[in-house]
C-alpha positions as CSV (number, residue, x, y, z in Angstrom):
1,M,143.4,10.4,62.4
2,V,143.2,11.1,58.6
3,L,143.2,8.3,56.1
4,A,145.4,8.4,53.1
5,A,143.6,8.3,49.7
6,G,144.8,4.7,49.2
7,E,143.4,3.6,52.6
8,L,140.1,5.2,51.9
9,A,140.0,3.5,48.4
10,A,140.7,0.1,50.2
11,L,137.8,0.7,52.6
12,Q,135.5,1.6,49.7
13,A,136.5,-1.6,47.9
14,A,135.9,-3.7,51.0
15,A,132.5,-2.1,51.5
16,A,131.5,-2.8,47.9
17,L,132.1,-6.5,48.5
18,L,129.2,-6.5,50.9
19,L,126.7,-5.5,48.3
20,D,124.8,-8.8,47.6
21,K,122.3,-7.6,45.0
22,T,122.2,-5.9,41.6
23,A,120.1,-2.9,40.6
24,D,118.9,-1.0,37.6
25,I,118.6,2.8,38.1
26,Q,116.0,4.5,36.1
27,R,115.4,8.2,35.6
28,N,112.4,10.1,34.2
29,S,113.6,11.6,30.9
30,G,110.6,14.0,30.8
31,S,106.9,13.8,30.5
32,T,104.9,13.8,27.3
33,F,101.2,14.3,27.0
34,V,99.0,11.5,25.6
35,L,95.4,12.5,25.2
36,G,95.9,15.4,27.6
37,Q,97.4,13.2,30.3
38,P,101.1,13.3,31.3
39,Q,103.0,10.2,30.5
40,E,106.3,9.7,32.2
41,N,109.3,8.3,30.3
42,W,111.4,6.1,32.6
43,A,114.7,4.8,31.1
44,S,117.7,3.1,32.6
45,I,120.7,5.4,33.1
46,L,122.9,2.3,32.7
47,G,122.3,1.8,29.0
48,D,119.9,-0.3,27.0
49,P,119.9,-3.2,27.9
50,P,120.9,-1.9,31.3
51,T,124.2,-2.9,32.9
52,L,123.2,-3.8,36.5
53,V,125.2,-2.3,39.3
54,P,126.0,-3.8,42.7
55,A,123.5,-2.8,45.4
56,G,122.4,-3.7,48.9
57,L,119.3,-3.2,51.0
58,A,118.9,-2.5,54.7
59,G,116.2,-1.3,57.0
60,P,116.3,2.3,58.2
61,S,116.5,3.2,61.9
62,Q,113.5,4.6,63.8
63,A,115.2,8.0,64.0
64,L,115.6,8.1,60.2
65,L,112.0,7.0,59.7
66,Q,110.8,9.8,61.9
67,M,113.1,12.4,60.3
68,Y,111.8,11.7,56.8
69,S,108.2,10.7,57.7
70,T,106.8,13.2,55.3
71,F,108.5,11.4,52.4
72,I,107.7,7.9,53.6
73,G,104.2,8.1,55.0
74,T,103.0,4.5,55.3
75,Q,105.2,3.1,52.5
76,Q,107.8,0.5,53.0
77,A,111.2,2.3,53.4
78,R,114.6,0.9,52.8
79,I,118.2,2.1,52.7
80,V,119.6,1.2,49.3
81,K,123.4,1.1,49.1
82,F,125.6,1.4,46.0
83,T,129.3,1.6,45.4
84,Y,130.7,5.0,46.4
85,G,130.2,7.6,43.7
86,Q,127.3,5.8,41.9
87,D,125.1,8.3,40.0
88,V,121.7,8.2,41.7
89,Q,119.4,11.1,42.3
90,S,116.2,12.0,44.3
91,Q,113.1,10.7,42.4
92,D,115.1,8.1,40.5
93,R,113.6,4.6,40.5
94,V,115.7,1.6,41.5
95,V,114.7,-1.9,40.5
96,I,116.1,-4.7,42.7
97,D,114.9,-8.3,42.5
98,G,111.8,-7.2,40.6
99,E,110.8,-4.7,43.3
100,T,110.7,-1.0,42.3
101,Y,111.8,1.7,44.8
102,T,111.6,5.5,44.5
103,V,114.6,7.4,45.8
104,H,113.7,10.2,48.2
105,V,116.8,11.3,50.0
106,L,120.6,10.9,49.4
107,L,122.1,10.1,52.8
108,S,125.6,11.4,53.6
109,E,128.2,9.6,55.6
110,R,129.1,10.9,59.1
111,S,132.8,10.0,58.7
112,Y,134.7,8.5,55.7
113,P,132.5,7.8,52.6
114,T,132.5,4.1,51.8
115,L,129.1,3.6,50.0
116,T,126.5,5.8,48.4
117,R,123.3,5.4,50.4
118,V,119.8,6.6,49.7
119,L,116.5,6.4,51.5
120,A,113.9,4.9,49.1
121,T,110.3,3.6,49.4
122,R,108.9,0.5,47.7
123,M,106.2,1.1,45.2
124,V,103.2,-1.0,46.0
125,N,100.9,-2.0,43.2
C-alpha cells in the first residue's frame, strides 16, 4: 500500500508532536590556528541567538550499538530525533538540556520517513 503525499505529511506532523525537547544544532565552521594549535569554531546553524528546534531522545538498540561500536566506543549513545527534513549532518553537535552530543550517523527509515534520526554520543567532560 502506498501512502498519498497528504497522508505521509499527516504522519510526519503526528510524529513531530512526540518530540518533547528542544535542541540547538551546531556545526564547525572551520578550524583556525592559535599559537600553532587548531581551534574549532562551533556556531549554531539556527541563527544567533539560535532558534531551538523540536527534538527527542531515545536509547539505541543492542543491534545498533554493535553495528556502530567503532563510533561509539564506551561513550553514552542516544538516538536523537528531529522533525523530518531537519538539516543535521555527521560531526554536528546537538545541545539538548545542557548536554552536548556529537552526531556520528544519520539513520534512515525502513519504511515511510516520519522523523530525521541520528545516532549521537554524549560528550563527557
